[in-house]
N, CA, C and O atoms as a GROMACS GRO file, in nm:
protein
  356
    1CYS      N    1   2.725   1.165   1.776
    1CYS     CA    2   2.604   1.175   1.682
    1CYS      C    3   2.631   1.088   1.553
    1CYS      O    4   2.741   1.095   1.497
    2SER      N    5   2.539   1.014   1.512
    2SER     CA    6   2.534   0.932   1.402
    2SER      C    7   2.508   1.002   1.261
    2SER      O    8   2.434   1.101   1.253
    3VAL      N    9   2.566   0.952   1.161
    3VAL     CA   10   2.534   1.028   1.025
    3VAL      C   11   2.402   0.947   0.982
    3VAL      O   12   2.311   1.012   0.930
    4VAL      N   13   2.388   0.821   0.999
    4VAL     CA   14   2.261   0.749   0.966
    4VAL      C   15   2.280   0.609   1.046
    4VAL      O   16   2.380   0.537   1.051
    5THR      N   17   2.146   0.593   1.111
    5THR     CA   18   2.152   0.443   1.146
    5THR      C   19   2.027   0.383   1.098
    5THR      O   20   1.922   0.444   1.079
    6VAL      N   21   2.050   0.247   1.078
    6VAL     CA   22   1.935   0.161   1.022
    6VAL      C   23   1.925   0.036   1.110
    6VAL      O   24   2.020  -0.032   1.146
    7GLY      N   25   1.792   0.014   1.139
    7GLY     CA   26   1.764  -0.114   1.212
    7GLY      C   27   1.681  -0.201   1.129
    7GLY      O   28   1.592  -0.155   1.058
    8LEU      N   29   1.711  -0.338   1.136
    8LEU     CA   30   1.633  -0.430   1.061
    8LEU      C   31   1.619  -0.546   1.150
    8LEU      O   32   1.706  -0.590   1.224
    9ALA      N   33   1.470  -0.600   1.130
    9ALA     CA   34   1.443  -0.736   1.198
    9ALA      C   35   1.362  -0.795   1.084
    9ALA      O   36   1.285  -0.738   1.007
   10PHE      N   37   1.397  -0.919   1.092
   10PHE     CA   38   1.302  -1.025   1.014
   10PHE      C   39   1.300  -1.179   1.079
   10PHE      O   40   1.366  -1.211   1.178
   11THR      N   41   1.237  -1.242   1.026
   11THR     CA   42   1.224  -1.390   1.043
   11THR      C   43   1.252  -1.478   0.924
   11THR      O   44   1.165  -1.490   0.838
   12PRO      N   45   1.352  -1.533   0.913
   12PRO     CA   46   1.391  -1.614   0.799
   12PRO      C   47   1.304  -1.751   0.789
   12PRO      O   48   1.322  -1.829   0.883
   13ARG      N   49   1.215  -1.789   0.693
   13ARG     CA   50   1.150  -1.916   0.687
   13ARG      C   51   1.183  -1.976   0.544
   13ARG      O   52   1.154  -1.930   0.434
   14GLN      N   53   1.244  -2.080   0.574
   14GLN     CA   54   1.286  -2.146   0.448
   14GLN      C   55   1.338  -2.056   0.339
   14GLN      O   56   1.290  -2.058   0.226
   15GLY      N   57   1.435  -1.979   0.373
   15GLY     CA   58   1.494  -1.901   0.290
   15GLY      C   59   1.440  -1.764   0.254
   15GLY      O   60   1.509  -1.682   0.192
   16VAL      N   61   1.331  -1.742   0.290
   16VAL     CA   62   1.219  -1.612   0.271
   16VAL      C   63   1.214  -1.539   0.395
   16VAL      O   64   1.201  -1.590   0.507
   17LEU      N   65   1.226  -1.396   0.363
   17LEU     CA   66   1.235  -1.313   0.475
   17LEU      C   67   1.080  -1.288   0.521
   17LEU      O   68   1.001  -1.255   0.433
   18THR      N   69   1.043  -1.301   0.632
   18THR     CA   70   0.891  -1.254   0.684
   18THR      C   71   0.917  -1.174   0.804
   18THR      O   72   1.019  -1.177   0.873
   19GLY      N   73   0.806  -1.097   0.822
   19GLY     CA   74   0.793  -1.010   0.928
   19GLY      C   75   0.899  -0.895   0.921
   19GLY      O   76   0.964  -0.856   1.018
   20VAL      N   77   0.908  -0.850   0.804
   20VAL     CA   78   1.043  -0.747   0.794
   20VAL      C   79   1.004  -0.629   0.836
   20VAL      O   80   0.893  -0.587   0.805
   21ARG      N   81   1.084  -0.562   0.910
   21ARG     CA   82   1.058  -0.417   0.970
   21ARG      C   83   1.204  -0.348   0.958
   21ARG      O   84   1.310  -0.400   0.994
   22VAL      N   85   1.188  -0.218   0.898
   22VAL     CA   86   1.317  -0.153   0.881
   22VAL      C   87   1.287  -0.021   0.952
   22VAL      O   88   1.172   0.020   0.962
   23ALA      N   89   1.392   0.044   0.999
   23ALA     CA   90   1.381   0.162   1.076
   23ALA      C   91   1.501   0.246   1.048
   23ALA      O   92   1.610   0.189   1.041
   24PHE      N   93   1.493   0.378   1.031
   24PHE     CA   94   1.615   0.465   1.002
   24PHE      C   95   1.611   0.562   1.114
   24PHE      O   96   1.504   0.598   1.164
   25GLY      N   97   1.732   0.605   1.154
   25GLY     CA   98   1.765   0.714   1.256
   25GLY      C   99   1.852   0.820   1.173
   25GLY      O  100   1.913   0.792   1.070
   26SER      N  101   1.848   0.950   1.237
   26SER     CA  102   1.945   1.041   1.179
   26SER      C  103   1.921   1.072   1.040
   26SER      O  104   2.005   1.145   0.989
   27SER      N  105   1.818   1.031   0.961
   27SER     CA  106   1.791   1.038   0.840
   27SER      C  107   1.662   1.120   0.804
   27SER      O  108   1.618   1.128   0.689
   28ALA      N  109   1.604   1.179   0.914
   28ALA     CA  110   1.490   1.265   0.877
   28ALA      C  111   1.466   1.340   1.020
   28ALA      O  112   1.543   1.326   1.115
   29PRO      N  113   1.346   1.423   1.022
   29PRO     CA  114   1.349   1.504   1.130
   29PRO      C  115   1.309   1.420   1.256
   29PRO      O  116   1.332   1.468   1.367
   30THR      N  117   1.250   1.295   1.246
   30THR     CA  118   1.239   1.191   1.349
   30THR      C  119   1.271   1.049   1.311
   30THR      O  120   1.302   1.035   1.193
   31PRO      N  121   1.271   0.950   1.380
   31PRO     CA  122   1.306   0.822   1.344
   31PRO      C  123   1.188   0.788   1.240
   31PRO      O  124   1.075   0.836   1.243
   32LEU      N  125   1.240   0.695   1.147
   32LEU     CA  126   1.139   0.687   1.034
   32LEU      C  127   1.133   0.522   0.994
   32LEU      O  128   1.231   0.454   0.966
   33ARG      N  129   1.028   0.487   0.996
   33ARG     CA  130   1.001   0.348   0.955
   33ARG      C  131   1.002   0.332   0.796
   33ARG      O  132   0.928   0.399   0.724
   34GLY      N  133   1.100   0.230   0.746
   34GLY     CA  134   1.118   0.193   0.612
   34GLY      C  135   1.023   0.129   0.544
   34GLY      O  136   1.059   0.020   0.499
   35ARG      N  137   0.892   0.168   0.517
   35ARG     CA  138   0.788   0.086   0.477
   35ARG      C  139   0.810   0.049   0.311
   35ARG      O  140   0.760  -0.052   0.262
   36ARG      N  141   0.875   0.122   0.251
   36ARG     CA  142   0.890   0.082   0.111
   36ARG      C  143   1.012  -0.035   0.106
   36ARG      O  144   0.996  -0.141   0.045
   37ALA      N  145   1.115  -0.008   0.167
   37ALA     CA  146   1.218  -0.124   0.183
   37ALA      C  147   1.150  -0.239   0.231
   37ALA      O  148   1.163  -0.342   0.165
   38GLU      N  149   1.075  -0.240   0.341
   38GLU     CA  150   1.003  -0.349   0.400
   38GLU      C  151   0.920  -0.417   0.279
   38GLU      O  152   0.926  -0.536   0.251
   39ALA      N  153   0.853  -0.334   0.222
   39ALA     CA  154   0.756  -0.412   0.107
   39ALA      C  155   0.841  -0.483   0.021
   39ALA      O  156   0.803  -0.592  -0.021
   40VAL      N  157   0.958  -0.435  -0.014
   40VAL     CA  158   1.053  -0.492  -0.135
   40VAL      C  159   1.095  -0.620  -0.064
   40VAL      O  160   1.094  -0.724  -0.130
   41LEU      N  161   1.130  -0.623   0.062
   41LEU     CA  162   1.206  -0.750   0.109
   41LEU      C  163   1.090  -0.871   0.160
   41LEU      O  164   1.112  -0.992   0.152
   42GLU      N  165   0.976  -0.813   0.207
   42GLU     CA  166   0.888  -0.914   0.267
   42GLU      C  167   0.846  -1.022   0.169
   42GLU      O  168   0.802  -0.993   0.058
   43GLY      N  169   0.860  -1.148   0.209
   43GLY     CA  170   0.823  -1.260   0.134
   43GLY      C  171   0.922  -1.291   0.022
   43GLY      O  172   0.895  -1.365  -0.073
   44GLN      N  173   1.033  -1.232   0.040
   44GLN     CA  174   1.145  -1.251  -0.078
   44GLN      C  175   1.247  -1.327  -0.031
   44GLN      O  176   1.273  -1.320   0.089
   45ARG      N  177   1.320  -1.412  -0.114
   45ARG     CA  178   1.446  -1.450  -0.082
   45ARG      C  179   1.529  -1.318  -0.092
   45ARG      O  180   1.488  -1.223  -0.160
   46PRO      N  181   1.638  -1.314  -0.028
   46PRO     CA  182   1.741  -1.214  -0.014
   46PRO      C  183   1.832  -1.227  -0.126
   46PRO      O  184   1.948  -1.254  -0.094
   47THR      N  185   1.805  -1.214  -0.256
   47THR     CA  186   1.894  -1.235  -0.364
   47THR      C  187   1.963  -1.103  -0.381
   47THR      O  188   1.920  -1.006  -0.317
   48PRO      N  189   2.059  -1.090  -0.454
   48PRO     CA  190   2.125  -0.954  -0.487
   48PRO      C  191   2.043  -0.875  -0.558
   48PRO      O  192   2.073  -0.756  -0.548
   49GLU      N  193   1.955  -0.897  -0.625
   49GLU     CA  194   1.855  -0.812  -0.698
   49GLU      C  195   1.739  -0.760  -0.589
   49GLU      O  196   1.696  -0.645  -0.590
   50VAL      N  197   1.703  -0.847  -0.511
   50VAL     CA  198   1.592  -0.790  -0.435
   50VAL      C  199   1.678  -0.685  -0.320
   50VAL      O  200   1.640  -0.572  -0.286
   51VAL      N  201   1.778  -0.743  -0.282
   51VAL     CA  202   1.840  -0.636  -0.174
   51VAL      C  203   1.870  -0.511  -0.247
   51VAL      O  204   1.846  -0.404  -0.191
   52ASP      N  205   1.925  -0.515  -0.377
   52ASP     CA  206   1.956  -0.382  -0.421
   52ASP      C  207   1.834  -0.307  -0.451
   52ASP      O  208   1.845  -0.185  -0.438
   53ARG      N  209   1.721  -0.353  -0.488
   53ARG     CA  210   1.578  -0.293  -0.480
   53ARG      C  211   1.555  -0.223  -0.337
   53ARG      O  212   1.520  -0.106  -0.326
   54ALA      N  213   1.574  -0.294  -0.249
   54ALA     CA  214   1.539  -0.250  -0.111
   54ALA      C  215   1.638  -0.143  -0.057
   54ALA      O  216   1.605  -0.056   0.024
   55ALA      N  217   1.771  -0.159  -0.115
   55ALA     CA  218   1.858  -0.048  -0.079
   55ALA      C  219   1.819   0.076  -0.150
   55ALA      O  220   1.825   0.185  -0.092
   56ARG      N  221   1.779   0.066  -0.272
   56ARG     CA  222   1.738   0.187  -0.346
   56ARG      C  223   1.596   0.242  -0.291
   56ARG      O  224   1.571   0.363  -0.285
   57ALA      N  225   1.509   0.145  -0.252
   57ALA     CA  226   1.389   0.212  -0.189
   57ALA      C  227   1.435   0.292  -0.053
   57ALA      O  228   1.387   0.403  -0.030
   58ALA      N  229   1.514   0.241   0.023
   58ALA     CA  230   1.572   0.294   0.140
   58ALA      C  231   1.627   0.432   0.112
   58ALA      O  232   1.582   0.533   0.166
   59ALA      N  233   1.711   0.432   0.037
   59ALA     CA  234   1.781   0.590  -0.006
   59ALA      C  235   1.663   0.681  -0.060
   59ALA      O  236   1.669   0.802  -0.036
   60GLU      N  237   1.561   0.632  -0.128
   60GLU     CA  238   1.471   0.702  -0.175
   60GLU      C  239   1.360   0.761  -0.055
   60GLU      O  240   1.307   0.872  -0.063
   61GLU      N  241   1.338   0.676   0.043
   61GLU     CA  242   1.245   0.728   0.159
   61GLU      C  243   1.305   0.790   0.246
   61GLU      O  244   1.227   0.851   0.320
   62VAL      N  245   1.422   0.804   0.274
   62VAL     CA  246   1.476   0.883   0.398
   62VAL      C  247   1.469   1.028   0.343
   62VAL      O  248   1.466   1.058   0.223
   63SER      N  249   1.468   1.110   0.445
   63SER     CA  250   1.484   1.256   0.405
   63SER      C  251   1.582   1.311   0.510
   63SER      O  252   1.542   1.373   0.608
   64PRO      N  253   1.705   1.288   0.488
   64PRO     CA  254   1.803   1.362   0.557
   64PRO      C  255   1.847   1.515   0.515
   64PRO      O  256   1.822   1.572   0.409
   65ILE      N  257   1.905   1.555   0.608
   65ILE     CA  258   1.974   1.708   0.596
   65ILE      C  259   2.094   1.692   0.574
   65ILE      O  260   2.147   1.588   0.613
   66SER      N  261   2.168   1.789   0.509
   66SER     CA  262   2.313   1.813   0.500
   66SER      C  263   2.357   1.889   0.606
   66SER      O  264   2.296   1.990   0.641
   67ASP      N  265   2.471   1.843   0.669
   67ASP     CA  266   2.538   1.916   0.759
   67ASP      C  267   2.695   1.894   0.762
   67ASP      O  268   2.750   1.844   0.663
   68ILE      N  269   2.765   1.928   0.870
   68ILE     CA  270   2.906   1.909   0.871
   68ILE      C  271   2.946   1.759   0.861
   68ILE      O  272   3.040   1.714   0.796
   69ARG      N  273   2.864   1.695   0.931
   69ARG     CA  274   2.887   1.540   0.934
   69ARG      C  275   2.858   1.464   0.794
   69ARG      O  276   2.917   1.360   0.766
   70GLY      N  277   2.774   1.518   0.717
   70GLY     CA  278   2.749   1.433   0.571
   70GLY      C  279   2.650   1.527   0.504
   70GLY      O  280   2.577   1.609   0.560
   71SER      N  281   2.660   1.501   0.380
   71SER     CA  282   2.558   1.555   0.284
   71SER      C  283   2.438   1.493   0.274
   71SER      O  284   2.446   1.375   0.305
   72GLU      N  285   2.309   1.538   0.234
   72GLU     CA  286   2.216   1.473   0.211
   72GLU      C  287   2.239   1.346   0.106
   72GLU      O  288   2.183   1.240   0.131
   73ARG      N  289   2.318   1.359  -0.007
   73ARG     CA  290   2.342   1.268  -0.092
   73ARG      C  291   2.412   1.138  -0.017
   73ARG      O  292   2.377   1.023  -0.040
   74TYR      N  293   2.511   1.172   0.070
   74TYR     CA  294   2.596   1.076   0.156
   74TYR      C  295   2.510   0.995   0.234
   74TYR      O  296   2.523   0.873   0.246
   75ARG      N  297   2.411   1.072   0.294
   75ARG     CA  298   2.332   0.996   0.415
   75ARG      C  299   2.232   0.900   0.324
   75ARG      O  300   2.226   0.781   0.355
   76ARG      N  301   2.168   0.940   0.234
   76ARG     CA  302   2.077   0.869   0.152
   76ARG      C  303   2.157   0.738   0.106
   76ARG      O  304   2.106   0.626   0.121
   77ALA      N  305   2.289   0.755   0.048
   77ALA     CA  306   2.361   0.626   0.012
   77ALA      C  307   2.388   0.532   0.124
   77ALA      O  308   2.368   0.411   0.114
   78LEU      N  309   2.439   0.592   0.237
   78LEU     CA  310   2.466   0.522   0.349
   78LEU      C  311   2.337   0.437   0.397
   78LEU      O  312   2.351   0.321   0.436
   79ALA      N  313   2.216   0.496   0.393
   79ALA     CA  314   2.091   0.422   0.436
   79ALA      C  315   2.076   0.280   0.357
   79ALA      O  316   2.041   0.176   0.413
   80GLY      N  317   2.106   0.291   0.223
   80GLY     CA  318   2.114   0.190   0.125
   80GLY      C  319   2.212   0.090   0.185
   80GLY      O  320   2.175  -0.019   0.230
   81VAL      N  321   2.333   0.129   0.183
   81VAL     CA  322   2.439   0.057   0.223
   81VAL      C  323   2.441  -0.025   0.338
   81VAL      O  324   2.485  -0.140   0.340
   82PHE      N  325   2.389   0.040   0.442
   82PHE     CA  326   2.365  -0.011   0.574
   82PHE      C  327   2.236  -0.128   0.568
   82PHE      O  328   2.242  -0.232   0.633
   83LEU      N  329   2.143  -0.099   0.496
   83LEU     CA  330   2.042  -0.196   0.490
   83LEU      C  331   2.083  -0.333   0.428
   83LEU      O  332   2.046  -0.444   0.466
   84ARG      N  333   2.173  -0.300   0.317
   84ARG     CA  334   2.221  -0.412   0.242
   84ARG      C  335   2.302  -0.513   0.311
   84ARG      O  336   2.298  -0.634   0.292
   85ARG      N  337   2.395  -0.435   0.412
   85ARG     CA  338   2.480  -0.498   0.488
   85ARG      C  339   2.399  -0.575   0.604
   85ARG      O  340   2.439  -0.689   0.631
   86LEU      N  341   2.299  -0.528   0.666
   86LEU     CA  342   2.210  -0.601   0.754
   86LEU      C  343   2.156  -0.719   0.708
   86LEU      O  344   2.161  -0.826   0.768
   87VAL      N  345   2.092  -0.693   0.579
   87VAL     CA  346   2.027  -0.816   0.525
   87VAL      C  347   2.119  -0.932   0.489
   87VAL      O  348   2.071  -1.045   0.476
   88HIS      N  349   2.248  -0.911   0.473
   88HIS     CA  350   2.329  -1.006   0.437
   88HIS      C  351   2.420  -1.068   0.557
   88HIS      O  352   2.484  -1.174   0.554
   89GLY      N  353   2.407  -0.962   0.675
   89GLY     CA  354   2.473  -1.009   0.787
   89GLY      C  355   2.610  -0.978   0.782
   89GLY      O  356   2.684  -1.013   0.874
   0.00000   0.00000   0.00000
């Protein structure tokens, strides 16, 4: 079982992220689309500031539970960390 999963798809066009889609698993009762994180990234260059805002949005929009594998706080933090890593490859 996963603590948190994050999926990211986008098309880079001249350094700008387009067609951004974000999805989270193991972070809500069902898989969740990260629409707020998508909105932060869409049409932007993936600068550290933009990616940090998207990571914060990701952590805020998931609704994980706490269990033996990880607390709610830990899972929220991981959602942001994983999104940040995916954007930067």
